[in-house]
N, C-alpha and C positions, 0 to 999 in steps of 0.2 A: 734399359729397364722398361718392361711393358706395364702400362698403367692398368688399374682395376677395370676389367671389361665392362662390368655393370654400370660403372660411372662414366664410361666413354660417351661422347655425344651421339645422339641418334642421327644417323646420316642417311640421306636418300629416301626418307619416308615421310616427307612433308605432306604430300597429298593424302596418304593413308591416315596420318595422324590427324589432319584437319577433319577428315570424315568422322573418325572415331570421337574426337572431341566435340564435334557437332551433335553426335548422338548423346553424349553426356549432358550437353547443354539442354537438349530437348527433355532429357530425363529430369533435370533439375527444375524445368518449367512444368513438370507434371505429365509429360508424354512418355509412354513406354515404347521402347524400340529394341531390336536385337540385330547383331551383326555376326555373320559367320565368316571368320578370318581363315582363308585357305593359303597354303604355301608349302613348298617342298621342305623336307627336313633341313634344318640349319639356315633357312632363308631369313630368319629374324622375327618369327611370330612372337616368341616369348619376350624378346627385347621390346617390341612394340607394345605388347600387352602390359609389360611392367611399367613402361612410360605412361600409358593411359591410366593404369591403376594408381600410380604415384600422383598424377595430376588430379585424379578424382578425389583421392584422400586429402590432398591439400585444399581442395575446394569444399570440403565438408561432407563428402559422400561416404556412405558405408561401403566398403569394398570387401567382398567375399569371393574367395578363389577356391575352386575345386579342381583336382587333377585326376585324369584317368591314367591307369597304368597297364602295362603289358605283362600279363601272367600266362601267356600262351593260350591254351584252350580253357582256362579257368575264368569264370565270370564272378566278379564280386558285385553283388546287386547294389545299385545306387551309390557306388563308391565316391564319385566326385561330390555328390550331395551329402553323404555322411561326413565328408571332410568339412563342407560348409557348415553343416549343423554342429559339428564339434567346435568350430570357432564361435558360432552363435551361443552355444551352451556355456562357453567359457567366458563370455562377456557379460558382466553384471548389468550393463545397460539394457540388455535384451531379455532378462529373466522373465519379466512380466509378459512380454510378447510370446516367448517360447511356451510359457505355461498355458497360454490361451489356445495352443494347438497341440494337445497331447498326442494326437494320432501320429505326428511325425516322429515321436519318440521311438516308434517301431524301427525306424531306420538306424537308430543308435542301439537297437537291441533291447529297448525297454518295453514295458507293457506286458500283456499276456500273450499267449500263443494265438494271436488273432487269425481267423480264417482268411483265406485268400479273397473272400468276397468283399473285404474292405479296401481293396487296392485303389478303387476310385476315391474313397475317403482319404487315403494316404496322399494321393495326387492333389486332391482339393485342399487338404491340410497344408501341403507344401506351398501351394499357390497362395493360400491365405496367409501363411507365415511370411512369405516374401513381400506380399502386399502390405502387411502390417509393419514390417521392418522399414519399408519405403515410406510409411507414414511418419516414422521417427526421423528419418533422414533419407534423401534420395539414395537409391541403392544401385551399385554396380556389381553384377554377378559375372565372374570370369570363370569359364570352364575351359581347361586346356586339354589338348590331345584327344578330341572326340573320336578319332580313328581307333582308339583302344576302348571306347566306352562299351559297357555291357548293355544287353538289350533293354533291361529295365530302366537304366539311365536314359537310353535313347527314347523309350516310351514316355518317361516323365518329362524329358525336354520337349518332346512333341506336344504333350498336354500343356505345359507351361506357355509355350509360344503360340499355340493355336487356340486354346480355350482358357488359359490361366492368366498369368500376370499381365500379358500384353493386351488382353481384352478388357481389363478393368478400367473403369472411367477415371479412377484416381491417378493411375500411371505412376510416374516417379521411379521407374525401373529401367535400367539398361542391362542387357545381357550381351556379353561378348564371348564367343566360343571359337576355339581354334582347332584345326585339324590338318594333318599332313595330306596334301593333295596327291603326292606321289605314292602314297600307301593305298590309295583307293582303287584296287583292282576292280574288274567289271562286276564281280559278284560280292564285293564288300558290303556288309550289312548297313553301313552308314549311307551309301549312295542313295537309296530310295528315300531315306529320311531327309537328306539335304534337298532332293528334288521337290519334296512336299513343302519344306519350310520356306524355300526361296520364293514360292508362289504366294506366301502370306504378305499382305500389304505392309505389315509392320516389321518385316524381316528383310535384310539386305545382305548381299555377299560382298566381301572385300578380299581380293586376291593380292597377296604379296609376291610380286614378281622378282626375279633375280636383279640385283643391283647393277647399274651400269659400271663399266670399267673405271670411269673417273670417280664414281662414288666408292668403289672398293679401294681405290688408291687413297682417297681421303680417309677412309676408315682405318686403313693400315697405318697411315702416318699419325692419325689421332691416337691410336692405341700404343704406339711406340714413342717413348719420351725422347730417346736419342735419335739423331738423324739416321735415316736408312739410305743405303746406296740405291740409286735409281734402278739398277738391274735387279736387286732383290725385290723391290716393290713391284716391278713389272712382272717378274716370275710368279710372285704370289697372286697377282691379279689374274694372270693367265690360268693358273691352276685352280683358283677359287671359283671361276666361272660364275661370278655374281652372287655366290653363296657367302653370306656374312660369317657364318660359323666356320666354314672351311677356311676363310681368310684369317680369322682369329687363331684357329688352331695351327695353320701353316706358319703364321707369324710367331706364335709361342714356341713352336718346335724348331724354328730356324736358328742356325748358328750364324749370327749376323757377321761374325768375323770372316767366315768362309763363304757366306752367301749361299749355302746350299739349301735345298728344300726336298722333303721326302717325295717319293713318286706316287704315293696313293694315300687317301685319307686314313685308311686303317693304320697304315704305317705311321702317319702323323699322330694319330690318337695314342698309339702304343709308345711311340718315342716320347711323347709328353708324359705318359704314365711312367715310363721307365726312368725318367729323370728324378722320380721320387725315391726316397729311402726304401729299404726292404720292408720296414715296418709299415710305412704308409701304403706301399703296394699291397701288402697283406690285408690291410684294412679295406682298401678299395675293392680287392677281389671279393672279400666277404660281403661288402655292401652291394656289389653287383649281383650276387646271388639273391639277396633280399628283394631286389627290384630297384626301381629308380629312387624310391624314398625309403628310409629306414629310421626307426627310432634309436635314440642313443643307447638306451638300456639294452635293447635287443642286440644291437651291434656289439656292444661291450661283451655280452655273454657269449655271442657266437664267435667272436674273434679270440677270446680268451686272453686278452692282454691286461696288465695292470692299468688302472685308470690314468696314471700319469703318462705312460707310453701311448695309450690310446689317444689322449688329448693332444699329445705332441704330433702324432701321425695325422690326426684330423686337422690340426692347425696347418700342417704342411700341405694337405690336400686342398684345404680352403684357400690357402695362399696362392696355390697354383690354379685355383678356380676350377678344379675338376669336381669338387663338391661345393655346394652352397648351403647355408643354414636355412631350415624351414621352420614352419610353425610347430609349436608343441614339442620342442626339444628333438627335432628330427633333422636329418640331412638328406640332401638329394643330389644326384648327379646334375651338373649344370645343363647338360643336354643328354637326351636319351641315346644319341649316337655314341657318346663316350662310354656310357654304361654297357651298351651292346658290344663295343670293341673289347672292353675289359672282360666281360663275361665269356665271349668267344675265345679268349686267350687262355682260359682255365684248362687245366688238364682234366680228362674225364673223371679220374678218381677223386681229384680235388673238388670238382663240381658236385659229385654225388655226396661226398662227405659233408660239404657245407650245406647242401639242401637238407640232408638228414639232421644236421645241427639245428637249423632254423625250425624244422618240423617239430623236433623235440621241445625246443624252447616255447613255441607257440602252444603246444599241447599242455605244457605245465602252467600256462597262464589261465586266469579266470575268463569267463565269457567265451567259452570254447566255441559256441555256435557261430559267433561272429568271425572266428578265424578258421572255420572249417574249410572254406574254399582255398585259402592260402596253404593250410596244412596239406590238403589233398595234392596241391601242386608240388610242394616240397617233397612229400613222401614219394610221389610218382617219379620225380627227377632223381631221388636218392635210391630208387629201385626197391623201396619197401612197399610192395604192392598190397600186402594185407592191410597195412595202416592206411594206404591211399584209398583202398576200397571203403574202409570204415569212415574216413573223413569225407569222401565223396557223398556217402549216404547222409552224413550229418549236414553237409552243405546243401543237399537236396531238400532235407527237412527244413532248414533255415530259409531257403529260397521260397519254399511253399508258404511258410508262415508270413513272410514279408510281401507276398503277392508278386512273385517274380517267376511265372510259369516257364518262361524260356530258359532261365538259369536252372530251374528245377529239372527240366528235361535234360539239359546238358550234363548236369551232375549225375543224373540217373543213367544216362547213356554211357558216361565214363565208368560208372560202377559196373554196368553190364559188360563193357569191354574188358574190365579188369577181372571179372568173375572167374573165367576159366583158368586164369594164371595164378589164382590164389588157392592154396591148399584148402580142401573142404573143412578141415578142423579149424582153420583160421578165419573162416568166413563168419559174418555176423549171424546171430540167431534171432528168434522172435519174428517180428513183422518184416525185418529185413533179410530173413534167412531163406526166402524162397525166390528163385530166379524168375519163375513164371509170374508170380505175384508182382515182383518188381517191374517186369516188362509190361504188365497190364497197367501198373501205375504210371510208367513212362508214356504209355499210349494215352492215358487220361490227360497227362500234362501236355502232350502234343496237341490233343484236341482242344484243350483249354487255351493254348497259345495260338490257335488258328492254323496249325499244321496238320490238316486233315489227312493228306496222303502219308505223312510220317506216322500218324496214328495207326493207319492201316498196316504199314510195314511192321511196326512194333507188335501189333496184335497178331500178325502172321508169325512173327518170331516166337511169340508166346505159344501159339498153336503148335509150332514145330517142337517146342520143348515140353509139352504136357504129355503125361502118360495117362491115356483115357482108361486103361485097365486098372491103374492104381487109384485114380481119383476122377471118376466119371463126372462128378458134379463140377469140379474145376474145369474139366474139359468142356463141359456144356457151357459154362460161363464164358470161357474164352471164345467159343464159337458164336454165341449170340452177341458178345461184344464186337467180334469181328464183323458179324452181319450188320450191326448198327453202324459201324464205321464205314463199311462198304456202301451202305445206302447214302451216306453223306457225300461220297465221291462218285455216286451214280453208277456203281458197279452192281447192278440190280440182280442179275441172274445168279452171280456168285453169292450175294447176300441171301437170296432165297435158299440156295443150296446149303449154306452154313447154318441158317436158322432151322432148317429142316433137320440137319444132322444134330443140332443141339437138342431138339425135341426128342430125337431118337435115343439119345444117351440117357435121358432122365425119364423114368416111368411116371405116368400120370397118377398112378396109385401106389402108395399113399400120396396125396397132394403135397407139394413142397413149394416154397417161394421161388426156388430156382426154376422149376417147371413153369410157374406162372410168368416169370419174366422172359423165359425162352419163348413161351407162347405169345406174349405181347410183342416181342420182336418179330416173330414169324408172321403175325398179323400185318405188321408194317411192310415186311418184305413181300408177302403175298400180294398185297394191294399194289405195290410198286410194279410187279410183273404182270398185273392184270388178272390175278387169281382172286377175284372179288368174292366168289362164293366160298372158297377156302378161308379167306380172311374173315368173312362174316361169321361162319360157323365156329372158327377157332376163337374169335373175340367173345362170342356169347358164352362158349364153354369156359374159357379162361376167366371171364368176369365172375361167373358163379364160384369158381375155386378161390378167386381173390377175395370175394365176400366171405366165403367160408373160413378162410385163413386170416381175415381181417388185415389184409395187406392194402393199406389205404392208397398209397401212391400208385400201386399196380391197378387198383380199381379205377383211379382217375385216368390212367393211361389208356385203359381198355374202353372206358366211356368215351374218350375222345375218338378212338378208332371207330366205335359204333356210330357216333354222331356223323362221321365222315361217310360211312358205308351205307347206312340205312336211309330209306326214304329219299327225300329231296336233299339229303346231305346237310352241310353246315348252314345253308341259308334258310332252312325251315325253322320256325319258332320252337318246335318241339326239340329239335336237336341242339339248338342254341341254349335251351334250358339245360340240356345234358352237359353241354360244355361249361356252363356256369357252375354246375354241380362239381364237375371234374376240377375246375379251377380251385374251388374251395377245398376239395379233398387233398389236392396236391399241396396247397398252401399249408393246411393243417399238418400234413406229414413232413413238411420241410423239404420236399423234393422240388428244387427250383427248375431243373430241366423239364419235368412234366408240367409244372405250372406254366412255364413259358410256351410249351406246346399248346396248352389250353387257351392261353391268351392270344396266340397267333391264330388259332382256329376260330376264335370268336371274331377277331378282326376280319378274317377271310369270309366268315359267314355273312357279315353285314356287307362286305364288298360284293360278294357274289349275288346278294339280294338287291344290289343297286342302291344300298343305303350308305353312301360314301361318308357323309359327315359322322354317322354313328360308328363307323369303323375306326376313326382316328383316336378316340379316347382309349380303346383297347390297346392300340399300338403304343400310345404314350405310357400306359401302365406297364405294358410288357417290356419296353426298353428300359424303363426305370427299374423294374424288377431285375432285369439282366445286369444293369450297372451294379446294383447292390449285391448281386450274386457273383460278380466277376465273370460273367458268361457272355459278354458282348461279342466275342469272336466265335461263339458256337452257332449251330445251324439255324435255329429258329429266330434268334435276334437278328441274324443277317437277313433272313426272309422278312422280318418286320421292318428293317430299314428300307428294303426294296419296296415293300408294299406302301410304306409311308410316303416315299417319293412318288410312287405311282399315283397315290391319291392326290398329292399336291399338284402333280402334272394334270391329272384328269379334271380336277376342280379349277384349273386355270391359274393356280398360284405358282407360276413358273419361276419367277425370281426367287421365291422362297425355296422352291425345289432345287434350284441350282446351288443356292447357298448351303442348304442342308447336305447336298451331295458332296460339296467341297469340304465341309466340316467332317463328314463321315470318312472321306478318303484319307484323312490325316491319321485316323486311329484304327483303320481296318486292316486285317491281314490280307495277303494276296488272294486268298480264297474268297474274299468278300468284294472283289472288284466289280462283280455284276450288279451290286446294289446301286451303283451310280447310273445304271441304265436309263432311268427317266430323265436324267440331265442330258444324256445323248439324244433322247427323243426331242427334248426342247431345242437342242442345238440344230438338229435336222429341220424341225418345224420352222425355225428362225432363219433357215437358209444356209447353214453351215454344213454342206454336204460332205465336207472333209471329215466330219465327225464319224462318218461311216467307216472310214479307214482306221480311225483311232480305235473303234470298237473291235477291230480284228485282234487286238491284244487278248480279248476274252476267248479267242479260239486257239491260242497258243498254249503249249504245255499239255498236261493231262486233261482228258475230256471233263468238261464241267457243264452239267445240264442247264442250269440257269444262265451261265455265261453264254452258251450256245443260243438259248432262246432270246436273250437280250440282243446279242449281235445280229441274229436273224431279223428281228424287228427293225433295228436301226438300218441295216444294210438294204433290206427290201424296200423300206419306205424311202430311203435316199435314192435308190435306183428309180423308183416310181416317180419321185419329184423331178428327177433329172431327165425324165422322158425316155428311159431305157427299159422297155418291156422285157427284152431278152435277159438282161441282168436281174431284173426284178423276179421273173419266173424262176430263173436258175437258183437264186438265193432262197426263194420261198421253198422250192423243192428240196434243196440240200439241207436246209434247216429242219424241215419236217422229217426227212429221212434220218437225220442224226438223232432226233428226239423221239422217234417211234420206238415203242417198247418191244420186248421179246415176243409178245403175243401179236404184234402187228398193229396195235392200236395207235392211231395218230394222236398227237398231243392236242389239248384243247386250243392251244394258240394257233392251230392250223387255220381256223376260220378267220382270224385276224390277218395272218400272213397272206391267205388267199385273197381277201378283200383288198389289201394293199397292192398286191401284184395285179389284180384285176383292174385297178384304176389305170395303170400304165397300158395294160392290154386293151382296154376299152378306148383309150385315147388313140392308140395306133390303129385299131379297127375303124374308128370313126374317121380318122385322117385318110386312110386308104379308100374307104367307101366314098368320101367326098371327092377324092381324086379319080374316081372311076375304076379303081383296081378291085374288082369284086372278088377275084381269086385270093388276093392278099387279105382282104377283109374276112373272107370265109376261114382262112387259115387261123387268124387270130380269134375269130369267133369260136372255132373248135377248141382252141386252148382255153378260152374263157369258160366254155362248158365243162371242160375237165376240172378247172379250178373251182367252179361253183359247186361241183359234185363233192369235191374234197371238203369245201366249207360246210355243206349240208351235213355230210357224214360226221364231221367234227362237232358241229353245234348241236345236232340232235342225238349224236352218239349211237344211233341205230339200235335195233333190237329192243330190249326192255330197259335200256339205260335211260336215265332221266336227261332231259335237255339241259344245256348250260343256262346260267342265269341271265339277267338283263344285258350284261356286257356282251356275252357270247351271242345272244339273239340279235343285239344291235349290229354286231359285225356281220352276222348272216344277212340281215336286211340290207346292209350296204353292199355285200357281195352279190345279192340277188339283183339289186338295182344296177350295179356295174355290169353284171352279166347281160341284162336287157339292153344296156347302152351299147355293149359290144356286139350283140347279135341283131338288134333291130332298131336301136336308137334310143334317145332319152325318153324315160317314162315318168311322168310327173307323179302318178300314184305310187309307184315303187319308191321314188325318192321321198315322197311324203311319209311313207311308212318308215323309211330309214331315219328321217328327221325325228319322228315320234319315238322311235326306239332309242335313239341316243339322248333323248330328253331326260334320262335318268340322272344326268349330271356331268357327262363328258363334254366339256365346253368346246374343245378344239375339234373333235370329231363331229360334234353337232354342227359346228360352223362349216366344216368341209362338206357335210351332206347338204346343208342349206345352200351352199354354192351350187352343187349339182342340181338341187331342187329348183333354184332360180333359173339355171340354164334350161331345164326341162319346161318350166313354166313359160319362159320366153319363147321356146320352140312351139309351145301350144298357144301362143298369142295371149297368154294371161299376164300381160305386162305389168298391171298394177301390183299383182301378187309377187311377181318376180322382183319388182323394185323394192318391195318391203323386205323380202328375203335377202336381197343383195346388200341393202343398207345394214341389216342386222349382222351379216357376215363381215362387212367392213368394220363395224364397230368392234367386233370380237378380235379381228385380225390386228387392229391398231392396239387394242388393250394388251394382247399377248405378245406383240412384237413379232408376229408370224409373217415375215416379209413375203415369202412365196405366195401365201394365201392372199395377202393384201394386193399383190401385183395381179393375181388372177381375177379377183373380184373387181378391181378397178378396170381391168381390160373388159370384163363382161359389162360393167356399167357404161363404159364408152361405146362398146360395140352395139349394145342394145338400147343406147340412149335412155338409160333408166334414171339418170340423176334428177331430172325435173319431176319425174313420176314419184321417185322416192321422197322428194321434198314435199310434194303435194300430199302423199300418204302420211308423212310425218305431221303435216299441218292438220290433217283430218283426224288422226287418232294418236294419242300418246302411247297406245298399247302395241305390243308386238303381235305378229300373226297368231302365235300360240296363245297369248293372253286374250286375243279376240275370241278364239275357240273356247277358252275356259269361261269367258264372260257370257257367251251365248248359252252355255250349259248352266251357268250360274243363274241366269234369268229364268231358266226352266225349273229352278228349284232343286237342282241335283246336289248331292253331297260330294265331299272331296273324293270319297271312294268311288262313287258313281262316275264322277268326272274322269278319274284316273282310268277306270275300266273302259270308258268310251274312247278316250284318247290314247290308250295303250301306254299310260304312264302310271307311276306309283301314286298312291294317295298322298304320300309325303310331298312329292313333286307338285301335285295339284294344289296342295295347301300353300306351297311357296308361291305359285302363280297367283292364287287368290290374294295372298298378302301383298304381292306387288301391285295387283289391280287396285286394292283398297288404298294403297299409298299414292299411286299415280292419280287417282280420282279424288283424293282427299276425303274418302268416306270412312265412317266409323264402323260400319257393319256391311254385311253382304247385301241386305235389302237396300240400304242407302246407295251402295255402289251401283246396283241395277237401276235405281231411280235416276242417278246422275247420268248413267250411260244412255237411258232413254231420252233424257232432257237434252243431252249434247249430241244426240243423233248417232251415237256409236253403235247402237243396235236398234232395230225396229220391232214393234210388237208382232208376234206371229198370230195368224188367224186361229180362232178356236175351232173345235170340231163342228160347231153349229154354223160357222161362217161369220 
């Protein structure tokens, strides 16, 4: 007689159990940890988790368990978490805690039809609930079978582990989640999430490997009360191959008298199943159709047996341990493999009939929305396609309400697949009755879920299905929607063509909202392909119509376009005032995407004006608005994330930049990978040139404009730092070629890429010149001239186009100085101009230019000044952890014997060379604005330098600072005009 399997001793898992119990101990002491338990099907994950949960419960911990289930291509949003919440809701001890977090009631189907913009609130509410439960008692959260988890559950788990319960100081939470390692094919959606999670310091991975043969033998003997022949044990051990469940099933199906074993596991499972009575087999077949877990009442109605017969059959299945009792009057297959074997053995007609029975039973129950996904699955498997279509649309509505855009998209795509197979008379009516409108909705869900290319494909499908003769307005709407989606994936010429077609379908008179939005989209597309005159004229015309029709959000959108197109663009005060007006108009109209565009443009305006600190608050506001609107994966919030990291990188807050990039990567869609670019910039600057190869991932797959730009910067700079001018020039050229638009206009980043490549080119030219190879030096000088011409054209933009802002002009100054170094040698004045240009706030590039400035000063025998510059560079390199820069400046200090001179300069003055320049002008009575104009820096930067001078000299005012400087000999009085 085989003993109860769940009561059998846990064999061969001492090490794994010790690790998990250690996690529980840390949770009880207030530390939050998570473990991802991996293993093949049947290796013993559930048995180990059951043991851990039992010990946690004995030690006074609250244990909550959620299961993921396999329903084919149907996603049940947040399924394991709804199971956990159901347990919490049924426990009177937690009533007060649950009431404090009403937002999580959405997962249980409660509350109002909340918009998808509260998804973050739902996530934060779940994290808060778990933390508060942990305050009542240490908490163990067990999640089983993550390989079947829906995307929303994966997203919520990512949030909880990266930003939720594991990051709270109170701790007291242990999360243990299991998944089948053998189910994770290369494209399985769980794989990238696991890769992200295991990098978190509070998350570890635990793999359950197959048991050793000796351990399987011990297990077999422990399970069987009667003595077993050695040959039987040996044959089971051989067939089980270390899999505990296989061994258990082989043992349970073995005729110990004959000593035989089945040849395959499927046979094993079915032989075990066939040992049951006919009634019990009927019950198990019905339960297999329901899924791994089924409610008692639902199973009774589906199987159609009297209660007594059902109970007898269930008792038999439980006794054979094919089923196990679950929470809330439910039953579950003890292992998914058993359920799969029984399900596969059903006859096709039997399978369809049972699916139809479950669909009908679920439809008759209250709370239809919560069962829509299951009903859609059962109707589809029962071949009732009309009902499957209706249920799929209900499931899409429900997924949208609970903030699960990926599941909404899946259900909408299922509905679209079913559409042609359903008789027109049986299709839904009303808002669900138009296939083109449904396709556009699916496109919107795809965009919201971060699947930009899928959004394009769906909108193209809508275009193919629309009849422009019958409904020209809908045809225009599809076309300008497609144009907007194409801009997102950088297919700019096609976007321009489709926006042009949209305008052609809608007459400008009489004016209509559709024409206004078609025009607004055409403005964006025209600007992207370099048709700025067309864009400007259309924007002005459409703005007048929008004002006439009182379309507030369209007015806002067009004001943003005009602020970008007119005058000095976003960096001018006048256009920034326009952007603020647009932000208010968009906010008042409730159009979050347009409001986000305005906020991004305001941040960019300050950045382009060199006002870095002033840019950050706009980004903070924009990302907060995107969170509240559920639009963090859309285009402008992704741009905001990138710009925020660029600012942190530029301001020298490198560790903060890397931390923010790591946090962002955990929640971003694949289309947002480029936003981590500044963290790659940091890695290269700190000497990790292998980061350049890592950035190649941005060049894989469909063309991505921003990804190409970021990879180009990383790879060009890495090649230059490695002393490889050939690679640096090739990468610069290939990046510029890829980013050049249809009109042949080079991207603004050309000036930066050219300057980076020029540094390596100048190094090679100087090396060859020093070695007497004049021919080789001329070759690289010619390449330098070609590169500097590209930089000039990009920075000044030629013709009547306005020059770039402070950043672009700083890179041009560096390119010019590098060009002189390549063609004639170091030029101190040119490098002085580059230093002044980068003084707007780019700490690292300022230091790199100051290093070149020090080299040029040393060449010019201006050793005291060179020492001051070198000391300042060294200080910055140490603070940033920029190892290559530190090595180069240390080499310069040794080679030029500048250490003593730098120390003497330090003793002479506490001020930097730049502060000395500012002090000299301060003594002449200049204002901050006048100081900025003379030193080619902003008035804001001059003000910062003045504040630093006052602090270093201990002065309370500008006049007192000048007096102290005269007294200390930091400056000397200049003679008056009279002598």
